[in-house]
N, C-alpha and C positions, 0 to 999 in steps of 0.2 A: 436708597437701599443702587446691589453693588449689582445689575446687570449688563451683559455680554449682550457685545451685536451679533445677530444672526450670522454672519460667519462662521462666525468662530463653531469647532468644532467640538468636545468632549473628547476628551481622552478613552473613556468605554468606551465611546464607536470604533475603535482606530484599534481596540484589545480585535485578537482571533475568534473566531467562531469556531462548538467544531464542525456542525454538520451539515451530520448526518441528518438523513431523515427522518425524521420520529412517527409517530403511528397513526399519528392525524394526517401528515405528510407534509408537514412545514417544515423546514430549518430547523436543528438543535441548534439552540441560543446560549452554554457552556462551554464555557473558552476550553481549551487543548489541558492534556495535560505536558506540562512542560518537556519541549525535547520530540514531540506528538503531537497528528494533527486531532486523533478525538479528545474525546470527554472520554471519564473514568467510566459511562455509566457505558459508551457505543464501543470499548473496545482499547481508550488510551493504556489502559494501565497493562494489555492484559503483551505479556513479552510475545506470543504467539506457541505453535505448540515444536515440541524438544522436535532434533532432527536426524535422523537417523537408528542404530538400535534402542535409544532412553526412548522414541515412540512409541503407542505400543503396537500401536494400527501396518507396523512396520512391520515386513514380513522376507520378501526379494532383495528389498535395491532395488530393481528394477526399473522407480518411473522418480530414485534420486536422482536429484540436479545431475549433477555427478555424470551417471545411464546417461539423463534425452543428453545431455552435451556432445557426447559420444556420437550414442547415435547419428547425431543431426550433422557429428562432423563426416559418419562416412556416409552418410550420404547425400554430402555435396559432396566428396572425393569423388564415387560412384560418380556421382553426373560433370564433373566436371572429366573424366575422364569421355566419358558418355561423347562429351563436345567435340572431342579429336577424332574419331571414329569419324567424327565425317568429313573431314579435309579431306 
């Protein structure tokens, strides 16, 4: 009988797990898809929605990442000019 000492940790327990919450409320025990954090059942295979005009829900581009960053930059610029008026 080849028994390992109790301090030995098996290789399976060292593998990463998906960790998404299941319907039962427990973490998913499936391994994640290679290069992702989630298993195939919890979105690991999905690359996400297409960007821009390829997305069927795209209408005018007001909420694209670039538009949001531009509005944030303008807002910060206006705030910085407001600070100079106090001097």
